[in-house]
C-alpha positions in Angstrom: 0.0 0.0 0.0 1.3 3.4 -0.9 2.4 5.7 1.9 0.1 8.7 2.6 2.4 11.6 3.1 -0.5 14.1 3.3 -1.9 12.3 6.4 1.2 13.0 8.4 4.8 11.8 8.6 4.8 8.0 8.3 7.3 6.0 10.3 10.2 4.7 8.3 12.2 1.8 9.7 15.9 1.0 8.7 16.5 -2.7 8.4 19.2 -4.7 6.6 17.4 -8.0 7.2 16.3 -10.0 4.2 18.6 -8.3 1.6 19.8 -10.3 -1.4 23.3 -11.6 -0.9 24.8 -9.3 -3.5 23.6 -6.2 -1.6 25.0 -7.2 1.8 28.5 -5.7 1.1 26.9 -2.3 0.6 24.9 -2.6 3.8 28.0 -3.6 5.7 30.1 -0.7 4.2 27.4 1.8 5.1 27.7 1.0 8.8 31.4 2.0 8.9 31.6 4.8 6.4 32.8 8.2 7.7 32.1 11.6 6.1 35.8 12.1 5.2 35.7 8.8 3.3 32.9 10.1 1.0 33.8 13.7 0.5 36.4 16.3 1.1 33.7 18.9 1.9 32.8 18.5 5.6 29.8 20.1 7.3 30.2 23.8 7.9 29.6 25.2 11.4 26.6 27.2 10.2 25.0 24.1 8.7 23.0 24.3 5.4 19.7 23.5 3.9 18.8 19.9 4.8 18.0 17.5 2.0 18.1 13.8 1.2 18.5 11.5 -1.8 17.4 8.0 -2.4 20.2 5.6 -3.5 17.9 2.8 -4.7 19.2 -0.6 -5.7 16.9 -2.9 -7.6 17.1 -6.0 -9.9 16.3 -5.5 -13.5 16.6 -7.4 -16.7 20.4 -7.1 -16.5 20.8 -7.8 -12.8 21.4 -5.4 -10.0 20.9 -1.8 -10.9 20.5 1.8 -9.6 17.7 4.2 -10.2 18.6 7.6 -11.5 16.8 10.6 -12.9 17.9 13.2 -15.4 16.9 16.8 -14.5 15.1 18.9 -17.0 17.3 21.1 -19.2 14.9 24.0 -18.4 15.9 24.1 -14.7 18.0 26.9 -13.4 20.1 24.7 -11.1 21.8 21.5 -12.3 19.9 21.5 -15.6 20.2 18.3 -17.5 22.3 16.6 -14.9 21.7 13.0 -13.9 21.2 12.5 -10.2 19.5 10.4 -7.5 15.9 11.2 -6.8 15.6 13.5 -3.8 15.3 17.0 -2.6 14.9 19.3 0.4 13.3 18.3 3.7 9.9 19.7 4.4 8.9 20.7 8.0 6.5 17.7 8.2 9.4 15.3 7.4 10.7 15.8 11.0 14.1 15.8 12.6 16.9 16.1 10.1 19.1 14.1 12.4 16.3 11.4 12.8 13.8 10.0 10.4 13.4 13.3 8.5 15.9 12.4 5.7 14.3 9.0 5.2 10.9 10.4 4.8 12.1 13.1 2.5 14.1 10.7 0.3 11.1 8.5 -0.2 8.6 11.3 -0.6 10.7 13.1 -3.2 11.4 9.9 -5.1 7.7 9.2 -5.3 7.0 12.8 -6.5 9.7 12.6 -9.1 9.5 9.0 -10.4 6.0 7.8 -9.3 7.5 4.8 -7.5 5.6 3.2 -4.6 7.6 3.9 -1.4 5.9 0.9 0.2 8.0 -1.4 -2.0 11.3 0.2 -0.8 13.2 -1.2 2.2 15.5 1.4 3.7 18.6 -0.6 4.7 21.2 2.1 5.5 21.9 5.8 5.8 25.3 7.4 4.9 26.8 10.4 6.7 25.4 13.8 5.9 27.6 15.6 3.2 27.9 19.2 2.2 27.7 20.5 -1.3 29.3 24.0 -1.3 28.0 25.1 -4.7 24.4 24.8 -3.5 24.7 25.1 0.2 22.8 21.8 0.7 23.5 19.3 3.4 22.6 16.0 1.8 21.8 12.7 3.5 22.1 9.7 1.1 19.5 7.1 2.1 20.1 3.5 0.9 17.2 1.5 -0.3 16.4 -2.0 -1.6 13.6 -2.0 -4.2 12.0 -5.1 -2.7 8.8 -4.7 -4.7 9.5 -2.7 -7.9 6.8 -0.5 -9.2 6.5 1.4 -12.6 8.5 4.7 -12.8 8.3 7.6 -15.1 9.2 11.3 -15.3 6.2 12.6 -13.3 6.7 16.3 -14.1 8.7 16.8 -17.4 9.3 20.4 -16.3 11.5 19.1 -13.6 12.6 15.6 -14.7 13.5 14.8 -18.3 13.7 11.0 -17.7 14.0 8.2 -15.2 16.3 5.4 -15.9 17.9 2.3 -14.3 21.6 1.7 -14.7 22.9 -1.9 -14.3 25.7 -2.1 -11.7 27.7 -4.1 -14.3 27.7 -0.9 -16.5 28.9 1.2 -13.5 31.8 -1.2 -12.8 32.8 -1.6 -16.4 36.2 0.3 -16.8 35.2 1.3 -20.3 32.4 3.5 -18.8 34.6 5.3 -16.3 36.6 8.5 -16.5 37.7 11.5 -14.6 35.6 14.6 -15.3 37.3 18.0 -15.8 35.0 20.9 -14.9 35.7 24.4 -16.4 36.3 25.6 -12.8 39.2 23.1 -12.5 37.2 20.6 -10.4 38.1 17.0 -11.2 36.0 14.1 -10.1 34.7 10.6 -11.0 32.4 10.3 -13.9 30.4 7.5 -15.5 29.2 7.3 -19.2 26.1 5.1 -19.0 22.7 5.0 -20.7 23.6 7.9 -22.9 24.3 10.1 -19.8 27.3 11.6 -18.2 27.0 11.1 -14.5 29.3 13.4 -12.5 29.4 15.6 -9.4 27.9 14.5 -6.1 26.0 11.5 -7.7 29.1 10.1 -9.3 31.1 10.6 -6.2 28.6 8.6 -4.1 28.5 5.8 -6.7 32.3 5.7 -6.9 32.6 5.4 -3.1 29.9 2.7 -2.8 31.6 0.6 -5.6 34.9 1.0 -3.8 33.9 0.2 -0.3 31.5 -2.6 -1.3 34.5 -4.3 -3.1 32.8 -4.0 -6.5 35.3 -1.6 -8.1 37.4 -2.8 -11.0 40.6 -1.2 -12.1 40.0 1.7 -14.5 42.1 4.4 -16.2 42.0 7.4 -14.0 44.1 9.4 -16.6 41.2 9.1 -19.0 39.4 12.5 -18.9 36.1 13.9 -20.2 35.4 17.7 -20.3 32.1 19.1 -19.1 30.4 20.9 -21.9 
């Protein structure tokens, strides 16, 4: 049954029980990950706008995969950029250091992709991370798509498409590169499903692959420019 967000903030449990065997390394890694292992940008003293993203693992036609969205090219911020579903916490989501990010990640994912949050098992939460360019403090929420539901771009003005990327594509060295931003920023990138995944999203994927033991050697000297 679909969660009723309008009726109040539903309780969201975190449980790693019953996960498929292939996902257990991710759940184990999530327990021990520290902020400095995920990003060089630590939380500022003044905080930032609280937000959350849903890092949703499922099983598709080609095995384990991740759910991503591509933001509309018409948006002012991060236009056309692939990302995890997610967004800012609303007051009704509750404590940003408690269940708030879990509710926000599921609610935003439902609003953006139409997925049924009742079919998602939250099995872990990564440390909150800071994105200086936007001022957001982001909590990555890890989910197992226990009962997949149809997904789509609910609002084309915000989301250009919704797509699932097989983990085998993400670990394929041929699909990996180092992105070079005009600002001088360099970071992990993935060329998958006709998309260039970079920035915060690529950084999280890169770290999850590494700490779960899924990473394969790839050419870090191979670069792709942004734009």
